[in-house]
C-alpha positions as CSV (number, residue, x, y, z in Angstrom):
1,M,42.2,-10.7,21.3
2,P,42.7,-7.4,19.3
3,Q,40.4,-8.6,16.5
4,S,36.8,-8.0,16.7
5,A,33.8,-7.4,14.4
6,D,33.8,-3.8,15.6
7,K,37.3,-3.1,14.6
8,V,38.7,-5.4,11.9
9,L,42.3,-4.8,11.6
10,D,44.3,-5.7,8.5
11,H,47.1,-8.4,8.9
12,T,49.8,-5.8,8.7
13,D,48.6,-4.3,12.0
14,L,47.0,-7.5,13.6
15,F,50.0,-9.6,13.7
16,H,52.0,-6.8,15.4
17,Q,49.7,-6.8,18.4
18,P,51.2,-8.2,21.6
19,E,49.0,-11.3,21.6
20,Y,50.0,-12.3,18.2
21,K,53.6,-11.7,18.7
22,A,53.6,-13.9,21.7
23,M,51.8,-16.6,19.9
24,L,54.3,-16.4,16.9
25,D,57.2,-16.7,19.2
26,N,55.7,-19.6,21.2
27,K,55.1,-21.3,17.9
28,R,58.7,-20.6,16.7
29,A,60.3,-22.0,20.0
30,T,57.9,-25.1,20.2
31,Y,57.6,-26.3,16.6
32,E,60.1,-24.8,14.4
33,A,63.3,-25.6,16.3
34,G,65.3,-22.9,14.5
35,H,68.7,-21.8,15.1
36,P,69.7,-19.1,17.5
37,P,69.6,-15.4,16.0
38,E,73.5,-15.3,16.1
39,K,73.8,-18.4,13.9
40,V,71.1,-17.0,11.5
41,A,73.0,-13.6,11.2
42,E,76.3,-15.6,10.6
43,T,74.6,-17.7,7.7
44,D,73.2,-14.6,6.3
45,D,76.6,-12.9,6.2
46,W,78.0,-15.9,4.6
47,T,75.3,-15.9,1.6
48,R,76.5,-12.6,0.8
49,S,80.2,-13.7,0.4
50,W,82.2,-14.5,-3.0
51,D,82.6,-18.0,-1.6
52,Y,78.9,-18.5,-1.5
53,R,78.3,-16.7,-4.8
54,E,80.9,-19.3,-6.5
55,K,78.7,-22.1,-4.9
56,N,75.5,-20.8,-5.8
57,L,76.3,-20.0,-9.5
58,A,77.7,-23.5,-9.7
59,R,74.3,-24.9,-8.7
60,A,72.8,-27.2,-11.4
61,C,70.1,-29.4,-9.8
62,I,67.8,-27.0,-8.5
63,T,66.1,-23.6,-9.4
64,I,65.2,-21.2,-6.8
65,N,62.7,-18.4,-7.6
66,P,62.9,-18.5,-11.5
67,A,62.1,-15.2,-13.2
68,K,59.5,-16.9,-15.4
69,A,56.3,-18.9,-15.4
70,C,55.2,-22.1,-17.3
71,Q,54.0,-22.6,-20.7
72,P,50.1,-22.7,-20.2
73,L,50.1,-19.4,-18.6
74,G,51.5,-17.7,-21.8
75,A,48.8,-19.9,-23.7
76,V,46.0,-18.6,-21.6
77,F,47.1,-15.1,-22.0
78,A,47.4,-15.4,-25.8
79,A,44.0,-16.9,-26.3
80,A,42.4,-14.1,-24.1
81,G,43.1,-11.8,-26.8
82,Y,40.6,-13.3,-29.3
83,E,36.9,-12.5,-29.6
84,E,34.8,-14.4,-27.0
85,T,37.4,-17.2,-26.5
86,M,37.3,-19.4,-23.5
87,S,40.6,-21.0,-22.7
88,F,40.1,-24.8,-21.8
89,V,43.2,-26.1,-19.9
90,H,43.6,-29.8,-20.1
91,G,44.9,-30.6,-16.8
92,S,44.0,-30.2,-13.1
93,Q,41.8,-27.6,-11.5
94,G,44.7,-26.5,-9.5
95,C,46.7,-25.5,-12.5
96,V,44.2,-23.4,-14.2
97,A,43.6,-21.6,-10.8
98,Y,47.3,-20.7,-10.8
99,Y,47.0,-18.9,-14.2
100,R,43.7,-17.2,-13.5
101,S,45.0,-15.9,-10.2
102,H,48.4,-14.8,-11.6
103,L,46.6,-12.8,-14.5
104,A,43.8,-11.5,-12.1
105,R,46.3,-10.3,-9.5
106,H,48.3,-8.4,-12.1
107,F,45.6,-6.8,-14.1
108,K,43.2,-6.5,-11.0
109,E,40.5,-7.9,-13.5
110,P,38.8,-11.4,-13.8
111,A,40.7,-13.8,-15.9
112,S,38.4,-16.6,-17.3
113,A,39.6,-20.0,-17.9
114,V,38.3,-23.6,-17.5
115,S,39.8,-26.9,-16.8
116,S,39.2,-30.6,-17.8
117,S,39.6,-31.3,-14.1
118,M,41.9,-34.3,-14.4
119,T,42.5,-36.2,-11.0
120,E,44.4,-39.4,-10.3
121,D,42.1,-41.8,-12.4
122,S,42.8,-39.5,-15.6
123,A,46.6,-39.8,-14.9
124,V,46.1,-43.5,-15.1
125,F,43.6,-44.1,-17.8
126,G,44.1,-40.8,-19.7
127,G,42.1,-37.6,-19.9
128,L,39.9,-38.2,-23.0
129,N,36.5,-38.6,-21.2
130,N,37.4,-35.2,-19.1
131,L,37.9,-33.5,-22.3
132,I,34.9,-34.6,-24.1
133,E,32.9,-33.7,-21.2
134,G,34.6,-30.6,-20.4
135,L,34.3,-29.3,-23.9
136,A,30.5,-29.9,-23.8
137,N,30.0,-28.0,-20.5
138,T,32.2,-25.2,-21.6
139,H,30.3,-24.8,-24.9
140,A,26.9,-25.0,-23.1
141,L,27.6,-22.9,-20.2
142,Y,29.7,-20.1,-21.4
143,S,28.7,-20.0,-25.0
144,P,32.2,-18.9,-26.2
145,K,32.7,-18.3,-30.0
146,M,36.0,-20.4,-29.7
147,I,37.4,-22.7,-27.2
148,A,41.2,-22.6,-27.2
149,I,42.9,-25.9,-25.6
150,S,46.2,-26.0,-23.9
151,T,47.8,-28.6,-21.8
152,T,49.6,-29.0,-18.3
153,C,52.2,-31.4,-17.0
154,M,49.8,-34.2,-16.2
155,A,48.4,-34.5,-19.7
156,E,51.8,-34.2,-21.3
157,V,53.4,-36.7,-19.1
158,I,50.8,-39.3,-20.0
159,G,50.8,-38.5,-23.6
160,D,47.3,-37.2,-24.3
161,D,46.9,-36.3,-27.9
162,L,44.8,-33.3,-28.3
163,N,44.2,-33.5,-32.0
164,S,42.8,-37.1,-31.6
165,F,40.8,-36.2,-28.7
166,I,39.3,-33.1,-30.4
167,I,38.2,-35.2,-33.2
168,K,36.6,-37.8,-30.9
169,A,34.9,-34.9,-28.9
170,R,33.4,-33.6,-32.3
171,E,32.1,-37.2,-33.1
172,K,30.6,-37.4,-29.4
173,E,28.9,-33.9,-30.5
174,S,30.6,-32.1,-27.5
175,V,31.0,-29.2,-30.0
176,P,29.5,-28.7,-33.5
177,A,31.5,-30.1,-36.3
178,D,32.5,-26.7,-37.6
179,Y,33.1,-24.9,-34.4
180,P,36.7,-23.6,-33.9
181,V,38.7,-25.5,-31.2
182,P,42.3,-24.5,-31.8
183,F,44.9,-26.2,-29.6
184,A,48.7,-26.2,-28.3
185,H,50.7,-28.7,-26.6
186,T,52.4,-26.7,-23.8
187,P,54.2,-28.9,-21.4
188,A,54.7,-27.0,-18.2
189,F,58.2,-28.7,-17.5
190,V,60.0,-27.2,-20.4
191,G,60.2,-23.8,-21.6
192,S,58.3,-20.9,-20.1
193,H,55.4,-18.8,-20.7
194,V,56.7,-17.0,-23.7
195,D,57.0,-20.5,-25.3
196,G,53.2,-21.2,-24.3
197,Y,52.2,-17.8,-25.9
198,D,54.0,-18.6,-29.2
199,N,52.6,-22.2,-29.3
200,M,49.0,-20.9,-28.7
201,Q,49.4,-18.1,-31.3
202,K,50.6,-20.7,-33.9
203,G,47.7,-23.2,-33.0
204,I,45.2,-20.4,-33.4
205,L,46.5,-19.2,-36.7
206,S,46.9,-22.5,-38.1
207,S,43.5,-23.7,-37.2
208,F,41.9,-21.0,-39.4
209,W,44.7,-20.8,-42.2
210,K,45.6,-24.5,-42.8
211,E,42.7,-25.2,-45.3
212,A,42.3,-21.6,-46.5
213,T,43.8,-20.0,-49.8
214,R,46.0,-16.9,-49.4
215,E,45.2,-13.9,-51.4
216,A,48.1,-11.6,-50.8
217,G,47.1,-8.1,-49.8
218,E,48.8,-5.0,-48.4
219,S,47.5,-5.1,-44.6
220,L,49.7,-5.8,-41.7
221,N,49.6,-8.2,-38.7
222,I,51.1,-7.3,-35.5
223,I,51.9,-9.8,-32.6
224,P,52.4,-7.8,-29.4
225,G,54.0,-10.8,-27.3
226,F,53.5,-11.7,-23.7
227,D,53.3,-8.2,-22.0
228,G,52.2,-7.3,-18.5
229,Y,51.7,-3.6,-19.8
230,A,49.6,-4.9,-22.9
231,V,46.5,-3.0,-21.9
232,A,48.2,0.3,-22.3
233,N,50.7,-0.7,-25.0
234,I,48.4,-2.1,-27.4
235,R,46.3,1.1,-27.3
236,E,49.6,3.0,-27.6
237,L,50.4,0.8,-30.8
238,K,47.0,1.5,-32.2
239,R,47.6,5.1,-31.7
240,M,50.8,5.4,-33.4
241,L,49.7,3.3,-36.3
242,G,46.5,5.5,-36.5
243,L,48.8,8.6,-36.8
244,M,50.6,6.9,-39.6
245,G,47.4,5.9,-41.6
246,V,48.2,2.3,-41.2
247,E,45.6,-0.3,-40.8
248,A,46.9,-3.4,-39.1
249,T,45.2,-6.4,-37.1
250,V,46.5,-7.1,-33.7
251,L,46.8,-10.7,-33.1
252,S,45.7,-11.3,-29.7
253,D,44.3,-8.0,-28.6
254,V,43.8,-8.0,-24.8
255,S,43.6,-4.3,-24.4
256,E,39.9,-4.4,-23.6
257,V,39.8,-7.9,-22.0
258,Y,42.0,-7.0,-19.0
259,D,40.5,-3.4,-18.5
260,T,36.8,-3.5,-18.4
261,P,34.8,-0.8,-16.9
262,S,33.0,-0.8,-13.7
263,D,29.5,0.0,-14.8
264,G,27.1,-2.6,-13.4
265,E,27.6,-5.2,-16.2
266,Y,29.9,-8.1,-16.0
267,R,31.7,-8.9,-19.1
268,M,33.0,-12.5,-19.4
269,Y,34.2,-11.5,-22.8
270,A,35.3,-8.1,-24.0
271,G,36.9,-6.8,-27.0
272,G,39.6,-9.0,-28.7
273,T,40.7,-9.9,-32.3
274,T,37.6,-11.1,-34.2
275,L,37.6,-14.4,-35.7
276,D,36.9,-12.7,-39.0
277,E,40.0,-10.7,-38.7
278,V,42.0,-13.9,-37.8
279,K,40.9,-15.5,-41.0
280,A,41.6,-12.4,-43.0
281,A,45.1,-12.1,-41.4
282,L,46.2,-14.8,-43.7
283,N,46.3,-12.5,-46.6
284,A,48.4,-9.9,-44.9
285,K,51.5,-8.5,-46.6
286,A,53.6,-9.1,-43.5
287,T,53.3,-10.2,-39.8
288,V,55.3,-8.0,-37.5
289,S,56.3,-9.3,-33.9
290,L,57.0,-6.9,-31.1
291,Q,58.8,-9.4,-29.2
292,E,60.8,-12.0,-31.3
293,F,61.6,-14.5,-28.3
294,C,57.7,-14.8,-27.9
295,T,57.0,-15.5,-31.5
296,R,59.7,-17.6,-33.3
297,K,57.5,-20.5,-34.1
298,T,54.5,-18.2,-35.2
299,L,56.5,-16.1,-37.3
300,A,58.1,-19.1,-39.1
301,Y,54.5,-20.3,-39.8
302,C,53.6,-16.9,-41.2
303,A,56.8,-17.0,-43.5
304,E,55.6,-20.6,-44.7
305,Q,52.3,-19.0,-45.9
306,G,54.1,-16.5,-47.9
307,Q,54.2,-13.5,-45.6
308,E,56.9,-11.2,-45.1
309,T,58.0,-11.1,-41.3
310,A,59.8,-8.7,-38.9
311,A,60.8,-9.1,-35.3
312,F,61.7,-6.5,-32.6
313,H,62.6,-6.6,-29.0
314,Y,60.0,-4.7,-27.0
315,P,60.1,-1.3,-28.9
316,M,60.8,1.3,-26.2
317,G,62.9,4.2,-26.1
318,V,64.5,6.2,-28.9
319,Q,66.3,3.7,-31.0
320,G,63.6,0.6,-30.2
321,T,60.8,2.9,-31.5
322,D,62.7,4.3,-34.4
323,E,63.4,1.0,-35.9
324,F,59.8,-0.3,-35.3
325,L,58.4,3.0,-37.0
326,M,60.9,3.0,-39.9
327,K,60.1,-0.8,-40.5
328,I,56.5,0.0,-40.7
329,A,56.9,3.0,-43.1
330,E,59.1,0.5,-45.4
331,L,56.3,-2.1,-45.3
332,T,53.4,0.4,-45.9
333,G,55.0,3.1,-47.9
334,K,53.4,5.5,-45.3
335,D,55.4,8.3,-43.9
336,I,56.2,8.9,-40.3
337,P,54.1,12.0,-39.5
338,E,55.4,15.1,-37.8
339,S,53.4,14.4,-34.6
340,L,55.5,11.5,-34.0
341,R,58.6,13.2,-34.8
342,L,57.8,15.8,-32.2
343,E,56.9,13.1,-29.5
344,R,60.6,11.7,-30.2
345,G,62.0,15.1,-29.8
346,R,60.2,15.7,-26.5
347,L,61.5,12.3,-25.2
348,V,65.0,13.3,-26.1
349,D,64.4,16.7,-24.5
350,A,63.3,15.1,-21.4
351,M,66.2,12.7,-21.4
352,A,68.6,15.6,-21.7
353,D,66.9,17.7,-18.8
354,S,67.6,14.8,-16.4
355,Q,70.9,13.8,-17.6
356,S,72.8,14.8,-14.4
357,H,70.6,12.3,-12.4
358,L,70.7,9.6,-15.0
359,H,74.1,9.6,-16.2
360,G,76.2,6.9,-14.7
361,K,73.6,5.2,-12.8
362,T,74.0,1.3,-12.7
363,Y,71.3,-1.2,-13.0
364,A,70.5,-4.8,-12.6
365,I,67.7,-5.9,-15.0
366,Y,65.8,-9.2,-15.0
367,G,62.7,-10.5,-16.8
368,D,61.8,-12.0,-20.2
369,P,64.4,-11.8,-22.9
370,D,62.9,-9.2,-25.1
371,F,62.1,-6.9,-22.1
372,V,65.6,-7.3,-20.7
373,Y,67.0,-6.5,-24.2
374,S,64.9,-3.2,-24.7
375,M,65.4,-2.0,-21.1
376,A,69.2,-2.4,-21.4
377,R,69.1,-0.5,-24.5
378,F,67.0,2.2,-23.1
379,V,69.0,2.7,-19.9
380,M,72.1,3.1,-22.0
381,E,70.4,5.9,-23.9
382,T,70.0,7.7,-20.7
383,G,73.6,7.4,-19.9
384,G,72.9,4.5,-17.5
385,E,75.1,1.5,-17.1
386,P,73.5,-2.0,-17.1
387,R,75.8,-4.2,-15.0
388,H,73.8,-7.4,-14.6
389,C,71.0,-8.5,-17.2
390,L,69.3,-11.8,-16.3
391,A,66.7,-13.9,-18.1
392,T,65.9,-17.3,-16.6
393,N,64.2,-18.2,-19.9
394,G,67.2,-16.7,-21.9
395,T,68.7,-18.8,-24.6
396,K,72.2,-18.8,-26.0
397,D,71.0,-16.9,-29.0
398,W,69.6,-14.2,-26.5
399,E,73.0,-14.0,-24.6
400,E,74.8,-13.4,-28.1
401,K,72.4,-10.7,-29.0
402,M,72.6,-9.1,-25.6
403,Q,76.5,-9.1,-25.8
404,A,76.3,-7.4,-29.4
405,L,73.8,-4.8,-27.8
406,L,76.2,-4.1,-24.9
407,A,79.3,-3.9,-27.0
408,S,77.4,-1.3,-29.3
409,S,77.6,1.4,-26.6
410,P,80.2,2.5,-24.0
411,F,77.7,2.1,-21.2
412,G,77.5,-1.5,-21.8
413,K,81.1,-2.1,-21.0
414,G,81.4,-4.5,-18.1
415,C,77.8,-5.8,-18.1
416,Q,77.4,-9.6,-17.3
417,V,74.7,-11.5,-19.2
418,W,73.0,-14.3,-17.2
419,A,71.0,-16.6,-19.4
420,G,69.1,-19.4,-17.4
421,K,69.9,-18.0,-14.0
422,D,67.4,-17.4,-11.3
423,L,66.7,-14.6,-8.7
424,W,68.6,-16.5,-5.9
425,H,71.5,-16.4,-8.3
426,L,71.0,-12.5,-8.9
427,R,70.9,-12.1,-5.1
428,S,74.4,-13.4,-4.9
429,I,75.5,-11.4,-7.8
430,M,74.1,-8.1,-6.4
431,V,75.5,-8.4,-2.9
432,T,79.0,-9.0,-4.3
433,E,78.8,-6.4,-7.0
434,P,76.1,-3.9,-6.0
435,V,74.3,-1.6,-8.3
436,D,72.2,1.6,-7.8
437,L,69.0,0.3,-9.1
438,L,67.0,-2.8,-9.9
439,I,64.5,-3.2,-12.5
440,G,62.1,-6.2,-12.9
441,N,58.8,-7.5,-11.3
442,S,57.3,-7.7,-7.8
443,Y,59.3,-10.7,-7.0
444,G,62.4,-8.4,-6.9
445,K,61.1,-6.8,-3.6
446,Y,62.9,-9.6,-1.7
447,L,66.0,-8.5,-3.5
448,E,65.2,-4.9,-2.7
449,R,65.0,-6.0,1.0
450,D,67.9,-8.0,1.1
451,T,70.4,-5.9,-0.8
452,G,69.0,-2.3,-0.2
453,T,68.8,-1.8,-4.0
454,P,65.7,0.3,-4.9
455,L,63.3,-1.8,-7.1
456,I,61.5,-0.4,-10.2
457,R,58.6,-2.6,-11.2
458,L,58.4,-2.5,-15.1
459,T,57.4,-6.1,-16.1
460,F,55.0,-9.0,-15.4
461,P,54.0,-9.9,-12.8
462,I,53.2,-6.7,-10.7
463,F,51.2,-7.9,-7.7
464,D,52.1,-5.4,-4.9
465,R,51.4,-2.3,-6.8
466,H,48.3,-1.2,-8.7
467,H,47.5,0.0,-12.2
468,H,50.9,0.2,-13.7
469,H,49.7,-1.6,-16.7
470,R,47.4,1.2,-17.6
471,F,50.3,3.4,-18.6
472,P,52.3,2.5,-21.8
473,T,55.9,1.6,-22.1
474,F,55.9,1.1,-25.8
475,G,56.9,3.9,-28.1
476,Y,58.1,7.3,-27.3
477,Q,55.3,8.1,-25.0
478,G,55.8,4.8,-23.3
479,A,59.4,5.6,-22.8
480,L,58.4,8.8,-21.0
481,T,56.4,6.7,-18.5
482,V,59.6,4.5,-17.9
483,L,61.8,7.5,-17.6
484,V,59.6,9.2,-14.9
485,K,59.7,5.8,-13.1
486,L,63.5,5.7,-13.0
487,L,63.7,9.3,-12.0
488,D,61.1,8.9,-9.3
489,K,63.0,6.2,-7.7
490,I,66.5,8.1,-8.0
491,F,64.8,11.1,-6.4
492,D,63.1,9.1,-3.6
493,K,66.5,7.5,-2.8
494,L,68.1,10.9,-2.7
495,D,65.6,12.2,-0.2
496,A,65.9,9.1,1.9
497,D,69.5,9.5,2.1
498,T,69.5,13.3,2.9
499,G,66.4,13.5,5.1
500,T,68.1,13.1,8.6
501,A,67.5,16.5,10.4
502,G,70.8,18.0,11.5
503,E,72.8,15.4,9.8
504,T,72.3,14.8,6.2
505,D,69.7,17.3,5.5
506,I,72.2,19.9,4.2
507,S,71.4,18.3,0.8
508,F,67.7,17.8,1.3
509,D,67.0,19.8,-1.6
510,L,63.6,21.2,-2.8
511,T,64.7,21.5,-6.5
512,R,66.5,18.8,-8.1
């Protein structure tokens, strides 16, 4: 066999060796009983037809490759942004392994979380004993300052009541009586990761605020929302606020958590919003969300406490950043400094410099509701035309907001908005109504392969590329990052289409 201790081949090389190709062919013939290549090709052609598209879009009883994850993932992400906090997932070990691996594969950092390790007996008799023992072990082994509990399908189906369970655990002295154990019910069979993020944010705030008295001040709270680019985006947010002289508390600050240095020290906990900051956040004048669809329950709770609230849709690009900065100026009375005005002008200049390549490009965009909204708006600012906007976790409200946004620009004419559809739906849509570019996450590489549409990875999760999350997409500076990604993909496609010597290379230009 070609694999040996002296020469270890990666699977991309190994499985193309003759021995392995023969092995796979034999397995396919012996066990898989597949259809002949002609039948496979015929079926593939049919799946690219309008007839199949109509059947596919009418599908109601199955979801294929949804562009979303389940609630507990969002809860684990939200809890990670608080000082020395350990996520405790009340459910099976397999569930928490999924959340940890999903986050670790995207950020290329360890993602700490523990489980109550529920098994078959817990599903029958309830998970109280698992939670009592699990809390004691977590407190003793990992010494967190806070344990944030969320739930999985198993715990929700059998109706485990976290509030009463936590009270019982305190009685059993699993954790001290005054130890913070916020919780959120996050059933994985409804909603998505953005709902889990929202539920956990509200759970953490309410655990610190419910018995406190508010003394209204002038500070601000900022909630970033579930964001795969949070490492760089939160830092960019702080930089912009610093230039304005605005002091604000970022509620769930993961910028250090998922970007620890390699210096010989393992940091299970790094950075995060301090618990004292969470307590003081009750006194803020206003709470501002950067992603409305991630934070609706949390903002409603903040409003109940007497705070002003404001919500945006992923502030990126010219208009998105303008609206955010002007609202911060309105709330604080601070002026937007000349340095930020210059950044805005540089972004507009860069967009104008590249206008001939950007104008008229057509896009399919998918992801979370706030991201798709913001990305479509920025694309239209560049002269591009979004044609298909899809959010599996999009609601009717999101669909209406998208339609209003698209109607506000001539570049939005003809765009179709797809709430609740999945990526197999999008495949049918794209093969019947092709576009120039696809914007989404790593799962779009299958659409890129099947449709030939170049993919630009700009949202969570990104598994097959490294370190994208270290560069911002928020603000004017972040929009430059996005602009360059769009242009690089456009130029790569131009080079690929004009690179055949003696045939198409008459347009293989050095200068674009």
